[in-house]
N, C-alpha and C positions, 0 to 999 in steps of 0.2 A: 568708261571716255578715252580713255585711248586709242581706241583705234577708229573714234568718230573724228581726234584732233588729228590722226596721222590725215585723212583727207580733208576736213578744212576744221581748223583751230578755229573759228569765229563757228562756227555750228557747237562744237567743245563746249565753249564757254557758252552760248548761249544756254544752252541743253543742263551745263553746271546749274545757272542760276533759277533756272525756273526746279531742278531738280531741292536745290539747298532753297528755295520761297518754299517747297508745297513742303518742309520738313520742318521747317521755321513756324509753319503757321496749325503745326499742332501744338504748339505748345499753350495755343489760344481752342483749338477745333479740335481737339484730337478721337471724338467721335466720329469724323466727318469721313472719315476713306469707308471701305465699305469692307463685311469680314469677307474675309481670303475664301474662297468659293470649295477651295483643295482642304482645306485648314476645318478641323473640331471646334480649337481653343477660340471661345467667341473674346478673348481675347487680341487678338492676332488680327487687324485691319490691312487696307492696304490703299496705295495715292495710285493714280495710273498717271505717267508722265512720260506719254507716248516716246519714246517708243518701250519704258520702261514701268515694271509694280514697285514703286518703294513701300515694303513690307516694314511693319511697325505692330508696338507689343503697348497697350494701354494700360498703365500697374497704378497702384492707388496714388502715387508721388510724381508718376514721370511716364513719359514717355521713350523708349527706347528703339530707333531703327534696328533690324534685324538687317535688312540686304533690300539691296538694289540690282533687281535682276531682271534681263532680256524678256518680254512677252513672251519671245515666242523657247526661252529655256523653260525645260521641265520641270518644276515646283518642287515634282518627287524628288527626285535625282537631289535637288538642292535640300528639300529638309531631313531626308536620311541621313546626311552629311552634318549638315548644324543643326537641325532638332536634338539629335541625335546623345548627341557630344555633353559630358559630363557637368561643364557648364553655362552651359547652353538654357537661356530663358531664366 
């Protein structure tokens, strides 16, 4: 969001509100996002909040936000770094 705020604080605030609204909706509709096409784990889903992908994992009693990635960012690079960490997922 920082780079958006550099150009337009108002646009950054609007984008942040859209992301927070999408994340908040997961407490009621956790399965609403699509399965992440690059990921075989069916508990990992995403919501598209243009131009971002809100990645999250549906667990038994909670939804965990994993990342907010720009749609142009390579998922595989992020996944190699983040999903391989011992404390990940």
